[in-house]
Residue, then its C-alpha position, 0 to 999 in steps of 0.5 A: m464479508k465486509s464490504l470495503k468503502f473508503n475514498q482515502l488511501n489507507i493501510l488495511k487491517m483485516n484478520n489481524q494482518t496488515y496490508l500496505p498499498y501501492q499504486l501499480h507502477q509503484l511495486p516493489k521489485w521483489f513482488n511476485k503476484y504468484n508468490t506475495e499475498h495481495l489484494s486488488i482494490k480501486g486500482y491499488c495493490y495491497i501487499l501483505l506486511e509480512d512479505h515486505y519483512e520477508n523480502s525487504p531486510y531493510f523495510n521500515y514500516n514507520n518510514f512507510k507510514s510517514g511517507l504514505t500520501n494521497n493524490k488529493d493532498i498533493s497540489y499539481t496546479q501552480s498558484r499565483 
């Protein structure tokens, strides 16, 4: 098995499956750790893309992908 090394928030593609990242406080309401295919890596929970389509009929992958940000991209300090 390959070791995963990355410093950015990424969409994972492993074994022809796609996993979408979430922080623990951002998990979808339908998420159930016993019935949902997921991985936990570096404080993020990666949920299988097929589970999104099964549990949320209005899920838009392109919208999710365009709204994906890393905390390093957001400036929390005030510029003067």
